[in-house]
C-alpha positions in Angstrom: 62.1 183.0 0.7 61.1 180.2 3.0 57.6 180.2 4.4 57.6 180.5 8.2 56.1 177.6 10.2 54.2 177.9 13.5 56.0 176.2 16.3 55.5 175.7 20.0 57.8 177.0 22.8 60.0 173.9 22.5 60.2 174.3 18.7 57.8 171.5 17.7 55.7 172.3 14.6 52.0 173.1 15.0 49.7 171.8 12.4 46.6 173.8 13.2 46.3 177.0 15.3 42.5 177.6 15.0 41.0 174.4 16.3 41.2 172.6 19.7 40.1 169.2 21.1 36.6 169.3 22.5 34.4 166.8 24.3 31.9 166.2 21.6 30.8 168.5 18.8 29.7 171.4 21.0 31.4 170.3 24.2 34.0 172.2 26.3 37.7 172.3 25.4 39.8 169.5 26.7 42.7 170.0 29.1 44.7 167.2 27.4 45.2 169.4 24.2 48.9 170.5 24.7 48.9 173.4 22.2 45.8 174.9 23.8 47.3 174.6 27.2 50.5 176.3 26.0 48.6 179.2 24.4 46.5 179.6 27.6 49.6 179.6 29.8 51.4 182.1 27.6 48.3 184.4 27.7 48.0 184.1 31.5 51.7 184.9 32.1 51.7 187.9 29.8 53.1 191.0 31.6 51.0 194.2 31.3 52.7 197.4 32.5 51.2 199.3 35.4 49.8 202.7 34.7 51.8 205.6 36.1 49.2 207.8 37.9 51.3 211.0 38.5 53.9 211.0 35.8 56.2 214.0 35.7 56.8 215.3 32.2 57.7 218.3 30.2 54.0 219.1 29.4 52.9 219.4 33.0 52.0 222.8 34.4 53.1 224.2 37.8 56.4 224.2 39.6 58.0 221.4 41.5 
């Protein structure tokens, strides 16, 4: 069985998923890191379903 490789959205291999480019040893993350920006964009565009406040179901009491 072939071991799966981590790839970006355009199918380029990713060498390291845990580290990002920073400005200095304890500096902020740099915007020029393409894998970090892709991960951030994917997280920001993730769709979360809205909650249904008054859902009708078989377990509800009362008549409608």
